[in-house]
PyMOL CGO cylinders between C-alpha atoms (Angstrom):
from pymol import cmd
from pymol.cgo import CYLINDER

trace = [
    CYLINDER, -24.32, -22.59, 3.16, -22.33, -19.37, 2.68, 0.3, 1, 1, 1, 1, 1, 1,
    CYLINDER, -22.33, -19.37, 2.68, -20.35, -18.28, 5.71, 0.3, 1, 1, 1, 1, 1, 1,
    CYLINDER, -20.35, -18.28, 5.71, -20.71, -14.62, 6.63, 0.3, 1, 1, 1, 1, 1, 1,
    CYLINDER, -20.71, -14.62, 6.63, -17.52, -12.68, 6.00, 0.3, 1, 1, 1, 1, 1, 1,
    CYLINDER, -17.52, -12.68, 6.00, -16.33, -10.20, 8.61, 0.3, 1, 1, 1, 1, 1, 1,
    CYLINDER, -16.33, -10.20, 8.61, -16.16, -6.44, 8.28, 0.3, 1, 1, 1, 1, 1, 1,
    CYLINDER, -16.16, -6.44, 8.28, -12.65, -5.09, 8.24, 0.3, 1, 1, 1, 1, 1, 1,
    CYLINDER, -12.65, -5.09, 8.24, -10.03, -2.60, 7.21, 0.3, 1, 1, 1, 1, 1, 1,
    CYLINDER, -10.03, -2.60, 7.21, -7.57, -3.46, 4.47, 0.3, 1, 1, 1, 1, 1, 1,
    CYLINDER, -7.57, -3.46, 4.47, -4.32, -1.52, 4.85, 0.3, 1, 1, 1, 1, 1, 1,
    CYLINDER, -4.32, -1.52, 4.85, -1.74, -0.78, 2.21, 0.3, 1, 1, 1, 1, 1, 1,
    CYLINDER, -1.74, -0.78, 2.21, 1.66, -0.92, 3.92, 0.3, 1, 1, 1, 1, 1, 1,
    CYLINDER, 1.66, -0.92, 3.92, 4.38, 1.03, 2.10, 0.3, 1, 1, 1, 1, 1, 1,
    CYLINDER, 4.38, 1.03, 2.10, 3.94, 4.75, 2.71, 0.3, 1, 1, 1, 1, 1, 1,
    CYLINDER, 3.94, 4.75, 2.71, 0.72, 4.08, 4.63, 0.3, 1, 1, 1, 1, 1, 1,
    CYLINDER, 0.72, 4.08, 4.63, 1.84, 2.25, 7.77, 0.3, 1, 1, 1, 1, 1, 1,
    CYLINDER, 1.84, 2.25, 7.77, 5.61, 2.06, 7.29, 0.3, 1, 1, 1, 1, 1, 1,
    CYLINDER, 5.61, 2.06, 7.29, 7.82, 4.97, 6.20, 0.3, 1, 1, 1, 1, 1, 1,
    CYLINDER, 7.82, 4.97, 6.20, 9.17, 3.39, 3.01, 0.3, 1, 1, 1, 1, 1, 1,
    CYLINDER, 9.17, 3.39, 3.01, 7.91, 5.52, 0.11, 0.3, 1, 1, 1, 1, 1, 1,
    CYLINDER, 7.91, 5.52, 0.11, 11.13, 7.45, -0.38, 0.3, 1, 1, 1, 1, 1, 1,
    CYLINDER, 11.13, 7.45, -0.38, 13.29, 4.40, 0.33, 0.3, 1, 1, 1, 1, 1, 1,
    CYLINDER, 13.29, 4.40, 0.33, 11.54, 2.65, -2.56, 0.3, 1, 1, 1, 1, 1, 1,
    CYLINDER, 11.54, 2.65, -2.56, 11.99, 5.77, -4.69, 0.3, 1, 1, 1, 1, 1, 1,
    CYLINDER, 11.99, 5.77, -4.69, 15.75, 5.84, -4.11, 0.3, 1, 1, 1, 1, 1, 1,
    CYLINDER, 15.75, 5.84, -4.11, 16.03, 2.07, -4.66, 0.3, 1, 1, 1, 1, 1, 1,
    CYLINDER, 16.03, 2.07, -4.66, 14.19, 2.26, -7.99, 0.3, 1, 1, 1, 1, 1, 1,
    CYLINDER, 14.19, 2.26, -7.99, 16.23, 5.32, -9.03, 0.3, 1, 1, 1, 1, 1, 1,
    CYLINDER, 16.23, 5.32, -9.03, 19.52, 3.56, -8.42, 0.3, 1, 1, 1, 1, 1, 1,
    CYLINDER, 19.52, 3.56, -8.42, 18.39, 0.28, -10.03, 0.3, 1, 1, 1, 1, 1, 1,
    CYLINDER, 18.39, 0.28, -10.03, 17.28, 2.21, -13.12, 0.3, 1, 1, 1, 1, 1, 1,
    CYLINDER, 17.28, 2.21, -13.12, 20.51, 4.23, -13.18, 0.3, 1, 1, 1, 1, 1, 1,
    CYLINDER, 20.51, 4.23, -13.18, 22.51, 0.99, -13.12, 0.3, 1, 1, 1, 1, 1, 1,
    CYLINDER, 22.51, 0.99, -13.12, 20.53, -0.06, -16.20, 0.3, 1, 1, 1, 1, 1, 1,
    CYLINDER, 20.53, -0.06, -16.20, 21.47, 3.23, -17.92, 0.3, 1, 1, 1, 1, 1, 1,
    CYLINDER, 21.47, 3.23, -17.92, 17.99, 4.68, -17.42, 0.3, 1, 1, 1, 1, 1, 1,
    CYLINDER, 17.99, 4.68, -17.42, 18.03, 8.21, -16.01, 0.3, 1, 1, 1, 1, 1, 1,
    CYLINDER, 18.03, 8.21, -16.01, 14.57, 8.78, -14.51, 0.3, 1, 1, 1, 1, 1, 1,
    CYLINDER, 14.57, 8.78, -14.51, 13.86, 11.74, -12.18, 0.3, 1, 1, 1, 1, 1, 1,
    CYLINDER, 13.86, 11.74, -12.18, 13.01, 10.72, -8.63, 0.3, 1, 1, 1, 1, 1, 1,
    CYLINDER, 13.01, 10.72, -8.63, 9.81, 12.76, -8.74, 0.3, 1, 1, 1, 1, 1, 1,
    CYLINDER, 9.81, 12.76, -8.74, 8.51, 10.66, -11.63, 0.3, 1, 1, 1, 1, 1, 1,
    CYLINDER, 8.51, 10.66, -11.63, 9.44, 7.46, -9.81, 0.3, 1, 1, 1, 1, 1, 1,
    CYLINDER, 9.44, 7.46, -9.81, 7.73, 8.57, -6.62, 0.3, 1, 1, 1, 1, 1, 1,
    CYLINDER, 7.73, 8.57, -6.62, 4.52, 9.40, -8.45, 0.3, 1, 1, 1, 1, 1, 1,
    CYLINDER, 4.52, 9.40, -8.45, 4.49, 5.88, -9.92, 0.3, 1, 1, 1, 1, 1, 1,
    CYLINDER, 4.49, 5.88, -9.92, 4.76, 4.11, -6.56, 0.3, 1, 1, 1, 1, 1, 1,
    CYLINDER, 4.76, 4.11, -6.56, 1.69, 2.02, -5.86, 0.3, 1, 1, 1, 1, 1, 1,
    CYLINDER, 1.69, 2.02, -5.86, 1.38, 0.76, -9.43, 0.3, 1, 1, 1, 1, 1, 1,
    CYLINDER, 1.38, 0.76, -9.43, 3.33, -2.41, -8.81, 0.3, 1, 1, 1, 1, 1, 1,
    CYLINDER, 3.33, -2.41, -8.81, 6.78, -3.13, -10.22, 0.3, 1, 1, 1, 1, 1, 1,
    CYLINDER, 6.78, -3.13, -10.22, 5.78, -4.31, -13.69, 0.3, 1, 1, 1, 1, 1, 1,
    CYLINDER, 5.78, -4.31, -13.69, 3.32, -1.51, -14.33, 0.3, 1, 1, 1, 1, 1, 1,
    CYLINDER, 3.32, -1.51, -14.33, 5.79, 1.03, -12.86, 0.3, 1, 1, 1, 1, 1, 1,
    CYLINDER, 5.79, 1.03, -12.86, 8.44, 0.03, -15.40, 0.3, 1, 1, 1, 1, 1, 1,
    CYLINDER, 8.44, 0.03, -15.40, 5.87, 0.19, -18.19, 0.3, 1, 1, 1, 1, 1, 1,
    CYLINDER, 5.87, 0.19, -18.19, 4.86, 3.66, -17.06, 0.3, 1, 1, 1, 1, 1, 1,
    CYLINDER, 4.86, 3.66, -17.06, 8.39, 5.02, -16.64, 0.3, 1, 1, 1, 1, 1, 1,
    CYLINDER, 8.39, 5.02, -16.64, 10.15, 3.38, -19.58, 0.3, 1, 1, 1, 1, 1, 1,
    CYLINDER, 10.15, 3.38, -19.58, 7.36, 2.84, -22.09, 0.3, 1, 1, 1, 1, 1, 1,
    CYLINDER, 7.36, 2.84, -22.09, 6.23, -0.20, -24.08, 0.3, 1, 1, 1, 1, 1, 1,
    CYLINDER, 6.23, -0.20, -24.08, 9.18, 0.03, -26.51, 0.3, 1, 1, 1, 1, 1, 1,
    CYLINDER, 9.18, 0.03, -26.51, 11.78, -0.55, -23.79, 0.3, 1, 1, 1, 1, 1, 1,
    CYLINDER, 11.78, -0.55, -23.79, 14.15, -3.52, -23.69, 0.3, 1, 1, 1, 1, 1, 1,
    CYLINDER, 14.15, -3.52, -23.69, 11.99, -5.85, -21.63, 0.3, 1, 1, 1, 1, 1, 1,
    CYLINDER, 11.99, -5.85, -21.63, 14.94, -8.21, -21.17, 0.3, 1, 1, 1, 1, 1, 1,
    CYLINDER, 14.94, -8.21, -21.17, 16.26, -5.69, -18.64, 0.3, 1, 1, 1, 1, 1, 1,
    CYLINDER, 16.26, -5.69, -18.64, 13.08, -5.68, -16.51, 0.3, 1, 1, 1, 1, 1, 1,
    CYLINDER, 13.08, -5.68, -16.51, 14.06, -8.59, -14.28, 0.3, 1, 1, 1, 1, 1, 1,
    CYLINDER, 14.06, -8.59, -14.28, 17.52, -7.11, -13.70, 0.3, 1, 1, 1, 1, 1, 1,
    CYLINDER, 17.52, -7.11, -13.70, 16.04, -3.74, -12.73, 0.3, 1, 1, 1, 1, 1, 1,
    CYLINDER, 16.04, -3.74, -12.73, 13.52, -5.36, -10.39, 0.3, 1, 1, 1, 1, 1, 1,
    CYLINDER, 13.52, -5.36, -10.39, 16.21, -7.47, -8.79, 0.3, 1, 1, 1, 1, 1, 1,
    CYLINDER, 16.21, -7.47, -8.79, 18.36, -4.36, -8.40, 0.3, 1, 1, 1, 1, 1, 1,
    CYLINDER, 18.36, -4.36, -8.40, 15.52, -2.53, -6.66, 0.3, 1, 1, 1, 1, 1, 1,
    CYLINDER, 15.52, -2.53, -6.66, 14.81, -5.47, -4.35, 0.3, 1, 1, 1, 1, 1, 1,
    CYLINDER, 14.81, -5.47, -4.35, 18.49, -5.84, -3.42, 0.3, 1, 1, 1, 1, 1, 1,
    CYLINDER, 18.49, -5.84, -3.42, 18.93, -2.13, -2.76, 0.3, 1, 1, 1, 1, 1, 1,
    CYLINDER, 18.93, -2.13, -2.76, 15.72, -1.90, -0.71, 0.3, 1, 1, 1, 1, 1, 1,
    CYLINDER, 15.72, -1.90, -0.71, 16.79, -4.93, 1.36, 0.3, 1, 1, 1, 1, 1, 1,
    CYLINDER, 16.79, -4.93, 1.36, 19.63, -2.82, 2.75, 0.3, 1, 1, 1, 1, 1, 1,
    CYLINDER, 19.63, -2.82, 2.75, 17.01, -0.77, 4.63, 0.3, 1, 1, 1, 1, 1, 1,
    CYLINDER, 17.01, -0.77, 4.63, 15.10, -3.67, 6.18, 0.3, 1, 1, 1, 1, 1, 1,
    CYLINDER, 15.10, -3.67, 6.18, 16.66, -3.45, 9.63, 0.3, 1, 1, 1, 1, 1, 1,
    CYLINDER, 16.66, -3.45, 9.63, 16.01, 0.31, 9.74, 0.3, 1, 1, 1, 1, 1, 1,
    CYLINDER, 16.01, 0.31, 9.74, 12.34, 0.39, 8.76, 0.3, 1, 1, 1, 1, 1, 1,
    CYLINDER, 12.34, 0.39, 8.76, 10.18, 2.58, 10.96, 0.3, 1, 1, 1, 1, 1, 1,
    CYLINDER, 10.18, 2.58, 10.96, 6.41, 2.79, 11.37, 0.3, 1, 1, 1, 1, 1, 1,
    CYLINDER, 6.41, 2.79, 11.37, 4.64, 6.01, 10.51, 0.3, 1, 1, 1, 1, 1, 1,
    CYLINDER, 4.64, 6.01, 10.51, 3.20, 7.94, 13.48, 0.3, 1, 1, 1, 1, 1, 1,
    CYLINDER, 3.20, 7.94, 13.48, 0.35, 6.11, 15.19, 0.3, 1, 1, 1, 1, 1, 1,
    CYLINDER, 0.35, 6.11, 15.19, 0.44, 3.05, 12.90, 0.3, 1, 1, 1, 1, 1, 1,
    CYLINDER, 0.44, 3.05, 12.90, 0.29, 0.35, 15.58, 0.3, 1, 1, 1, 1, 1, 1,
    CYLINDER, 0.29, 0.35, 15.58, -2.22, 2.30, 17.66, 0.3, 1, 1, 1, 1, 1, 1,
    CYLINDER, -2.22, 2.30, 17.66, -4.49, 2.70, 14.61, 0.3, 1, 1, 1, 1, 1, 1,
    CYLINDER, -4.49, 2.70, 14.61, -4.42, -1.04, 13.91, 0.3, 1, 1, 1, 1, 1, 1,
    CYLINDER, -4.42, -1.04, 13.91, -5.29, -1.77, 17.54, 0.3, 1, 1, 1, 1, 1, 1,
    CYLINDER, -5.29, -1.77, 17.54, -8.12, 0.77, 17.54, 0.3, 1, 1, 1, 1, 1, 1,
    CYLINDER, -8.12, 0.77, 17.54, -9.65, -0.84, 14.45, 0.3, 1, 1, 1, 1, 1, 1,
    CYLINDER, -9.65, -0.84, 14.45, -9.38, -4.29, 16.02, 0.3, 1, 1, 1, 1, 1, 1,
    CYLINDER, -9.38, -4.29, 16.02, -10.94, -2.98, 19.23, 0.3, 1, 1, 1, 1, 1, 1,
    CYLINDER, -10.94, -2.98, 19.23, -13.99, -1.99, 17.17, 0.3, 1, 1, 1, 1, 1, 1,
    CYLINDER, -13.99, -1.99, 17.17, -14.43, -5.63, 16.20, 0.3, 1, 1, 1, 1, 1, 1,
    CYLINDER, -14.43, -5.63, 16.20, -13.00, -5.14, 12.72, 0.3, 1, 1, 1, 1, 1, 1,
    CYLINDER, -13.00, -5.14, 12.72, -10.59, -7.54, 11.06, 0.3, 1, 1, 1, 1, 1, 1,
    CYLINDER, -10.59, -7.54, 11.06, -7.26, -5.85, 10.33, 0.3, 1, 1, 1, 1, 1, 1,
    CYLINDER, -7.26, -5.85, 10.33, -5.56, -7.10, 7.16, 0.3, 1, 1, 1, 1, 1, 1,
    CYLINDER, -5.56, -7.10, 7.16, -2.35, -5.92, 5.51, 0.3, 1, 1, 1, 1, 1, 1,
    CYLINDER, -2.35, -5.92, 5.51, -2.25, -5.85, 1.70, 0.3, 1, 1, 1, 1, 1, 1,
    CYLINDER, -2.25, -5.85, 1.70, 1.31, -5.99, 0.41, 0.3, 1, 1, 1, 1, 1, 1,
    CYLINDER, 1.31, -5.99, 0.41, 3.50, -7.53, -2.26, 0.3, 1, 1, 1, 1, 1, 1,
    CYLINDER, 3.50, -7.53, -2.26, 6.24, -8.04, 0.36, 0.3, 1, 1, 1, 1, 1, 1,
    CYLINDER, 6.24, -8.04, 0.36, 6.95, -11.58, 1.47, 0.3, 1, 1, 1, 1, 1, 1,
    CYLINDER, 6.95, -11.58, 1.47, 9.60, -13.59, 3.25, 0.3, 1, 1, 1, 1, 1, 1,
    CYLINDER, 9.60, -13.59, 3.25, 12.22, -11.57, 5.10, 0.3, 1, 1, 1, 1, 1, 1,
    CYLINDER, 12.22, -11.57, 5.10, 10.88, -8.25, 3.82, 0.3, 1, 1, 1, 1, 1, 1,
    CYLINDER, 10.88, -8.25, 3.82, 7.48, -8.99, 5.31, 0.3, 1, 1, 1, 1, 1, 1,
    CYLINDER, 7.48, -8.99, 5.31, 9.17, -10.07, 8.55, 0.3, 1, 1, 1, 1, 1, 1,
    CYLINDER, 9.17, -10.07, 8.55, 10.97, -6.70, 8.64, 0.3, 1, 1, 1, 1, 1, 1,
    CYLINDER, 10.97, -6.70, 8.64, 7.72, -4.82, 8.06, 0.3, 1, 1, 1, 1, 1, 1,
    CYLINDER, 7.72, -4.82, 8.06, 5.91, -6.71, 10.82, 0.3, 1, 1, 1, 1, 1, 1,
    CYLINDER, 5.91, -6.71, 10.82, 8.84, -6.17, 13.17, 0.3, 1, 1, 1, 1, 1, 1,
    CYLINDER, 8.84, -6.17, 13.17, 8.66, -2.43, 12.47, 0.3, 1, 1, 1, 1, 1, 1,
    CYLINDER, 8.66, -2.43, 12.47, 4.92, -2.29, 13.12, 0.3, 1, 1, 1, 1, 1, 1,
    CYLINDER, 4.92, -2.29, 13.12, 4.98, -4.28, 16.38, 0.3, 1, 1, 1, 1, 1, 1,
    CYLINDER, 4.98, -4.28, 16.38, 1.26, -5.03, 16.05, 0.3, 1, 1, 1, 1, 1, 1,
    CYLINDER, 1.26, -5.03, 16.05, 1.15, -8.76, 15.29, 0.3, 1, 1, 1, 1, 1, 1,
    CYLINDER, 1.15, -8.76, 15.29, -1.31, -9.26, 18.14, 0.3, 1, 1, 1, 1, 1, 1,
    CYLINDER, -1.31, -9.26, 18.14, -4.07, -7.49, 16.17, 0.3, 1, 1, 1, 1, 1, 1,
    CYLINDER, -4.07, -7.49, 16.17, -3.14, -8.20, 12.55, 0.3, 1, 1, 1, 1, 1, 1,
    CYLINDER, -3.14, -8.20, 12.55, -5.78, -10.66, 11.37, 0.3, 1, 1, 1, 1, 1, 1,
    CYLINDER, -5.78, -10.66, 11.37, -4.04, -11.54, 8.15, 0.3, 1, 1, 1, 1, 1, 1,
    CYLINDER, -4.04, -11.54, 8.15, -1.67, -10.53, 5.37, 0.3, 1, 1, 1, 1, 1, 1,
    CYLINDER, -1.67, -10.53, 5.37, -2.90, -10.83, 1.82, 0.3, 1, 1, 1, 1, 1, 1,
    CYLINDER, -2.90, -10.83, 1.82, -0.56, -10.62, -1.17, 0.3, 1, 1, 1, 1, 1, 1,
    CYLINDER, -0.56, -10.62, -1.17, -1.13, -7.99, -3.83, 0.3, 1, 1, 1, 1, 1, 1,
    CYLINDER, -1.13, -7.99, -3.83, -0.04, -9.62, -7.07, 0.3, 1, 1, 1, 1, 1, 1,
    CYLINDER, -0.04, -9.62, -7.07, 2.08, -7.70, -9.53, 0.3, 1, 1, 1, 1, 1, 1,
    CYLINDER, 2.08, -7.70, -9.53, 1.26, -7.60, -13.22, 0.3, 1, 1, 1, 1, 1, 1,
    CYLINDER, 1.26, -7.60, -13.22, 0.82, -5.37, -16.24, 0.3, 1, 1, 1, 1, 1, 1,
    CYLINDER, 0.82, -5.37, -16.24, -2.67, -4.34, -15.16, 0.3, 1, 1, 1, 1, 1, 1,
    CYLINDER, -2.67, -4.34, -15.16, -2.21, -4.28, -11.41, 0.3, 1, 1, 1, 1, 1, 1,
    CYLINDER, -2.21, -4.28, -11.41, -5.01, -2.20, -9.95, 0.3, 1, 1, 1, 1, 1, 1,
    CYLINDER, -5.01, -2.20, -9.95, -8.64, -3.12, -9.24, 0.3, 1, 1, 1, 1, 1, 1,
    CYLINDER, -8.64, -3.12, -9.24, -8.16, -6.75, -10.30, 0.3, 1, 1, 1, 1, 1, 1,
    CYLINDER, -8.16, -6.75, -10.30, -5.22, -7.23, -7.94, 0.3, 1, 1, 1, 1, 1, 1,
    CYLINDER, -5.22, -7.23, -7.94, -7.05, -5.41, -5.15, 0.3, 1, 1, 1, 1, 1, 1,
    CYLINDER, -7.05, -5.41, -5.15, -10.19, -7.51, -5.69, 0.3, 1, 1, 1, 1, 1, 1,
    CYLINDER, -10.19, -7.51, -5.69, -8.14, -10.71, -5.45, 0.3, 1, 1, 1, 1, 1, 1,
    CYLINDER, -8.14, -10.71, -5.45, -6.41, -9.44, -2.31, 0.3, 1, 1, 1, 1, 1, 1,
    CYLINDER, -6.41, -9.44, -2.31, -9.78, -8.56, -0.80, 0.3, 1, 1, 1, 1, 1, 1,
    CYLINDER, -9.78, -8.56, -0.80, -11.22, -11.99, -1.53, 0.3, 1, 1, 1, 1, 1, 1,
    CYLINDER, -11.22, -11.99, -1.53, -8.09, -13.72, -0.20, 0.3, 1, 1, 1, 1, 1, 1,
    CYLINDER, -8.09, -13.72, -0.20, -8.46, -11.71, 2.98, 0.3, 1, 1, 1, 1, 1, 1,
    CYLINDER, -8.46, -11.71, 2.98, -11.93, -13.17, 3.49, 0.3, 1, 1, 1, 1, 1, 1,
    CYLINDER, -11.93, -13.17, 3.49, -13.51, -9.76, 4.05, 0.3, 1, 1, 1, 1, 1, 1,
    CYLINDER, -13.51, -9.76, 4.05, -17.04, -8.66, 3.20, 0.3, 1, 1, 1, 1, 1, 1,
    CYLINDER, -17.04, -8.66, 3.20, -16.60, -6.15, 0.36, 0.3, 1, 1, 1, 1, 1, 1,
    CYLINDER, -16.60, -6.15, 0.36, -19.72, -4.27, 1.41, 0.3, 1, 1, 1, 1, 1, 1,
    CYLINDER, -19.72, -4.27, 1.41, -18.24, -3.76, 4.89, 0.3, 1, 1, 1, 1, 1, 1,
    CYLINDER, -18.24, -3.76, 4.89, -14.60, -3.04, 4.16, 0.3, 1, 1, 1, 1, 1, 1,
    CYLINDER, -14.60, -3.04, 4.16, -12.59, 0.18, 3.95, 0.3, 1, 1, 1, 1, 1, 1,
    CYLINDER, -12.59, 0.18, 3.95, -9.22, 0.39, 2.21, 0.3, 1, 1, 1, 1, 1, 1,
    CYLINDER, -9.22, 0.39, 2.21, -6.49, 2.69, 3.54, 0.3, 1, 1, 1, 1, 1, 1,
    CYLINDER, -6.49, 2.69, 3.54, -3.72, 3.72, 1.15, 0.3, 1, 1, 1, 1, 1, 1,
    CYLINDER, -3.72, 3.72, 1.15, -1.34, 6.55, 0.31, 0.3, 1, 1, 1, 1, 1, 1,
    CYLINDER, -1.34, 6.55, 0.31, -1.28, 6.82, -3.50, 0.3, 1, 1, 1, 1, 1, 1,
    CYLINDER, -1.28, 6.82, -3.50, -3.70, 7.91, -6.20, 0.3, 1, 1, 1, 1, 1, 1,
    CYLINDER, -3.70, 7.91, -6.20, -3.32, 4.39, -7.61, 0.3, 1, 1, 1, 1, 1, 1,
    CYLINDER, -3.32, 4.39, -7.61, -4.65, 2.95, -4.33, 0.3, 1, 1, 1, 1, 1, 1,
    CYLINDER, -4.65, 2.95, -4.33, -7.62, 5.30, -4.41, 0.3, 1, 1, 1, 1, 1, 1,
    CYLINDER, -7.62, 5.30, -4.41, -8.38, 4.62, -8.08, 0.3, 1, 1, 1, 1, 1, 1,
    CYLINDER, -8.38, 4.62, -8.08, -8.22, 0.83, -7.67, 0.3, 1, 1, 1, 1, 1, 1,
    CYLINDER, -8.22, 0.83, -7.67, -10.56, 0.99, -4.68, 0.3, 1, 1, 1, 1, 1, 1,
    CYLINDER, -10.56, 0.99, -4.68, -12.93, 3.29, -6.55, 0.3, 1, 1, 1, 1, 1, 1,
    CYLINDER, -12.93, 3.29, -6.55, -13.23, 0.83, -9.41, 0.3, 1, 1, 1, 1, 1, 1,
    CYLINDER, -13.23, 0.83, -9.41, -14.51, -1.70, -6.85, 0.3, 1, 1, 1, 1, 1, 1,
    CYLINDER, -14.51, -1.70, -6.85, -16.84, 0.80, -5.14, 0.3, 1, 1, 1, 1, 1, 1,
    CYLINDER, -16.84, 0.80, -5.14, -14.69, 0.33, -2.05, 0.3, 1, 1, 1, 1, 1, 1,
    CYLINDER, -14.69, 0.33, -2.05, -14.32, 3.39, 0.19, 0.3, 1, 1, 1, 1, 1, 1,
    CYLINDER, -14.32, 3.39, 0.19, -10.67, 4.44, 0.37, 0.3, 1, 1, 1, 1, 1, 1,
    CYLINDER, -10.67, 4.44, 0.37, -9.11, 6.62, 3.02, 0.3, 1, 1, 1, 1, 1, 1,
    CYLINDER, -9.11, 6.62, 3.02, -6.04, 8.42, 1.71, 0.3, 1, 1, 1, 1, 1, 1,
    CYLINDER, -6.04, 8.42, 1.71, -3.04, 9.27, 3.86, 0.3, 1, 1, 1, 1, 1, 1,
    CYLINDER, -3.04, 9.27, 3.86, -0.59, 11.97, 2.74, 0.3, 1, 1, 1, 1, 1, 1,
    CYLINDER, -0.59, 11.97, 2.74, 2.36, 10.50, 4.67, 0.3, 1, 1, 1, 1, 1, 1,
    CYLINDER, 2.36, 10.50, 4.67, 3.52, 8.64, 1.55, 0.3, 1, 1, 1, 1, 1, 1,
    CYLINDER, 3.52, 8.64, 1.55, 4.17, 11.97, -0.15, 0.3, 1, 1, 1, 1, 1, 1,
    CYLINDER, 4.17, 11.97, -0.15, 1.01, 12.44, -2.23, 0.3, 1, 1, 1, 1, 1, 1,
    CYLINDER, 1.01, 12.44, -2.23, -0.90, 15.65, -1.60, 0.3, 1, 1, 1, 1, 1, 1,
    CYLINDER, -0.90, 15.65, -1.60, -4.31, 15.98, -0.04, 0.3, 1, 1, 1, 1, 1, 1,
    CYLINDER, -4.31, 15.98, -0.04, -5.87, 17.52, -3.15, 0.3, 1, 1, 1, 1, 1, 1,
    CYLINDER, -5.87, 17.52, -3.15, -4.53, 14.72, -5.38, 0.3, 1, 1, 1, 1, 1, 1,
    CYLINDER, -4.53, 14.72, -5.38, -5.93, 11.99, -3.14, 0.3, 1, 1, 1, 1, 1, 1,
    CYLINDER, -5.93, 11.99, -3.14, -9.26, 13.76, -2.80, 0.3, 1, 1, 1, 1, 1, 1,
    CYLINDER, -9.26, 13.76, -2.80, -9.36, 14.41, -6.54, 0.3, 1, 1, 1, 1, 1, 1,
    CYLINDER, -9.36, 14.41, -6.54, -8.77, 10.70, -7.20, 0.3, 1, 1, 1, 1, 1, 1,
    CYLINDER, -8.77, 10.70, -7.20, -11.89, 9.92, -5.15, 0.3, 1, 1, 1, 1, 1, 1,
    CYLINDER, -11.89, 9.92, -5.15, -10.69, 9.30, -1.61, 0.3, 1, 1, 1, 1, 1, 1,
    CYLINDER, -10.69, 9.30, -1.61, -13.62, 9.15, 0.81, 0.3, 1, 1, 1, 1, 1, 1,
    CYLINDER, -13.62, 9.15, 0.81, -11.51, 11.01, 3.39, 0.3, 1, 1, 1, 1, 1, 1,
    CYLINDER, -11.51, 11.01, 3.39, -7.92, 12.22, 3.63, 0.3, 1, 1, 1, 1, 1, 1,
    CYLINDER, -7.92, 12.22, 3.63, -5.69, 12.38, 6.70, 0.3, 1, 1, 1, 1, 1, 1,
    CYLINDER, -5.69, 12.38, 6.70, -2.05, 13.28, 7.26, 0.3, 1, 1, 1, 1, 1, 1,
    CYLINDER, -2.05, 13.28, 7.26, -0.93, 9.96, 8.71, 0.3, 1, 1, 1, 1, 1, 1,
    CYLINDER, -0.93, 9.96, 8.71, -2.15, 7.00, 10.82, 0.3, 1, 1, 1, 1, 1, 1,
    CYLINDER, -2.15, 7.00, 10.82, -2.10, 9.13, 13.97, 0.3, 1, 1, 1, 1, 1, 1,
    CYLINDER, -2.10, 9.13, 13.97, -4.40, 11.71, 12.37, 0.3, 1, 1, 1, 1, 1, 1,
    CYLINDER, -4.40, 11.71, 12.37, -6.76, 8.98, 11.15, 0.3, 1, 1, 1, 1, 1, 1,
    CYLINDER, -6.76, 8.98, 11.15, -6.77, 7.50, 14.66, 0.3, 1, 1, 1, 1, 1, 1,
    CYLINDER, -6.77, 7.50, 14.66, -7.71, 10.89, 16.11, 0.3, 1, 1, 1, 1, 1, 1,
    CYLINDER, -7.71, 10.89, 16.11, -10.55, 11.24, 13.61, 0.3, 1, 1, 1, 1, 1, 1,
    CYLINDER, -10.55, 11.24, 13.61, -11.57, 7.58, 13.51, 0.3, 1, 1, 1, 1, 1, 1,
    CYLINDER, -11.57, 7.58, 13.51, -15.03, 8.19, 14.97, 0.3, 1, 1, 1, 1, 1, 1,
    CYLINDER, -15.03, 8.19, 14.97, -15.90, 10.50, 12.07, 0.3, 1, 1, 1, 1, 1, 1,
    CYLINDER, -15.90, 10.50, 12.07, -14.19, 8.47, 9.35, 0.3, 1, 1, 1, 1, 1, 1,
    CYLINDER, -14.19, 8.47, 9.35, -15.62, 5.80, 7.01, 0.3, 1, 1, 1, 1, 1, 1,
    CYLINDER, -15.62, 5.80, 7.01, -14.24, 3.20, 9.42, 0.3, 1, 1, 1, 1, 1, 1,
    CYLINDER, -14.24, 3.20, 9.42, -16.82, 4.21, 12.03, 0.3, 1, 1, 1, 1, 1, 1,
    CYLINDER, -16.82, 4.21, 12.03, -19.66, 3.06, 9.79, 0.3, 1, 1, 1, 1, 1, 1,
    CYLINDER, -19.66, 3.06, 9.79, -18.29, -0.49, 9.72, 0.3, 1, 1, 1, 1, 1, 1,
    CYLINDER, -18.29, -0.49, 9.72, -18.49, -1.29, 13.42, 0.3, 1, 1, 1, 1, 1, 1,
]
cmd.load_cgo(trace, "trace")
């Protein structure tokens, strides 16, 4: 007998709940520079949300020296680790998670972070009491709807009663391919028109703004 899956909200973390978008941008920029790859920060920022492997493919092209990929990724991870103890939540992040949980919804974080990085993220959020799970988002050359679908299934959520919250056009596009409503937040640095144009069901400035408009958002239909 199939067990009913709960309704819930699946949250991207970087740039959505924790103020890390530009920290990742700088870390990738420096790791690429150390590999003699001069990539403008604006291009790097616009690729955030793709996943590391797809980001490198997008920025450096298929003809790149793939032997350098692991070194660049390790460089990014090492540089970003220097910020772990200074991570800060975006405005209203913890309160938004608690408000969703108070509506009877399961709150799940979707992130590729693990180990000490995940510990640092959870310490910044200070909302462990309402986080119902953390599901990994696997990296790969085609990270997108497939990775999101796997994360959703691993989270144990009912797809028909789940909303995804993210900050990049890649988040919105991946959710759209699964017919999953996606709320876009501009606090990761992507503009309102870009998120709406990618298919976001609603767009807010940050978690605090979504919290203030929660009753009129796609989340309200889940409870």
